[in-house]
C-alpha positions, 0 to 999 in steps of 0.5 A, a space after each residue: 500500500 505504501 509503496 502505491 502511495 509512493 508512486 503516486 507521489 512520484 508521478 505527481 512530482 514529475 508533472 511539475 513544470 521546469 521552473 515552477 514549485 509545489 508544496 508538500 501538502 499540495 503534492 499530497 493533493 494533487 496525488 489523491 493523498 489529502 493531509 498527506 505532507 509528510 508522506 510527500 517528504 518520505 516518499 521524495 526520500 524513497 526515489 529511485 534515482 533511475 525515476 530522475 523525480 525533481 525532488 528540488 521543486 517541492 517546497 514547504 507551504 510557505 515556499 522556503 525550502 525544507 532543511 537548514 538554509 546552510 546544509 548540503 541538501 539546501 545548498 543544492 536544492 538552491 542551485 537547482 531551483 535558481 539553474 531553473 529561473 526560478 527567484 529565491 530570496 531568503 531562501 524562499 521561492 517568489 510566488 511567480 513561480 507556483 505551480 498551478 495544474 491547468 484543466 487538462 492537466 488535472 484530468 488527464 494527466 494525475 493519476 489518482 
């Protein structure tokens, strides 16, 4: 069961477009797992490398990076987001980068 949920989460994160971000809670909702934001974080930690899940596009609900500002993972996340043109100020992403799936994505791409 948990593996099925992880698959749903990974597939949802793979839909986040280049240069856009989503929150853990938003991913949980879109994966059909409302209220399971922490499960999203756990699933991202177990994502197989061959799937190339863009974990760095998933942030806290306040648009901040989920890691301590000076840790290696936060620096990597920051670097990857900047490379995609995402604007960061004080470890928070500008609201213009928020992913808002359109109706076609909601109906035809999301699997839940």
